[in-house]
N, C-alpha and C positions, 0 to 999 in steps of 0.2 A: 341581535345580541341577546334579547329576551327569551328566545328559544333555546339558546345554550344553557341558560340558567334552568330553564325547564328540564333538559336532557340531564344536567348534573344532578339535578334534584330527584329525578326519576331513578337515575342509576344509583345514587347514594340511598334512596329508599329501598330499591331492591336489594342491593348488597346488605343492608342493615337488617332487612326482613329475613333474608336467607340465612344469615349469620344468627340471628335470633332463634329462627326455627330450628336450625341444626343444633345449636346449644341446648335448647329445650329438649330436644329428641335424645341428645345423649344424657342430659341430667335424669330423664325419667325412665332410662333404659335399664333394666335389671343386671348390671355389672357391678364388679368390685369397684371400690373408690380409686384405686390406683389405676385401673384400665380407664375410668372415666376421666381422671385428670390427664391421663396421657392423651386422650382423644380430644379433649378441650385445648390442650396446648398445641396440638396438630391444627385443629381448626383455626385456632387464633392465628397461628403463623400463616396458614393459607390465605386467611382473611387479610391479614396484614399484607402480604404480598400482592394479593389482587388490587387492595385499595391503593397501594404504592404504583402497581402499573396503570391503573386508571388515572391516577393524578398525573403521573409522568406523560400520558397520551394527551391528557388535557393541557397540560403545560407546554409540550410540543405544539399543539395546535394553537395556542396563544402566541409563541414565539413566532411561528410561520405567519400568523396574521399580522404581527406587529412588523416583521421584516417585509411583506408585501406592501404594507401600508406606508412604511418609510421609503421604498423604492418608488412608490406611486408618488409621493410627496416630493420626492428628488426630481422626478421626471416633470411634474408640474412646475416646479421651481425653474428647472432648465428652460423650459417652453416660456415661461412668463419672462425670464431675463432675456431670452432671444426676442420676443416681442417688445419689449422695452427698448432694446437697442435699435431696433428698427424704426 
């Protein structure tokens, strides 16, 4: 469980670093303000989509683990009931 937290932390850190670096690069580029704002809006949209995708992947993994655990508990319960009946 701890390794997943580490992976999530690393992914979040990398995504934040990439976004911050790209934003700083855009801000310091010699362009007109309207062009810079357009690039920032595009970057924020892409970052939001990427973060949403990663969150959905993480959520899918959690749901899958929960379902697997639920199935294992059901099987264990059924085995225990059979042993008790014997």
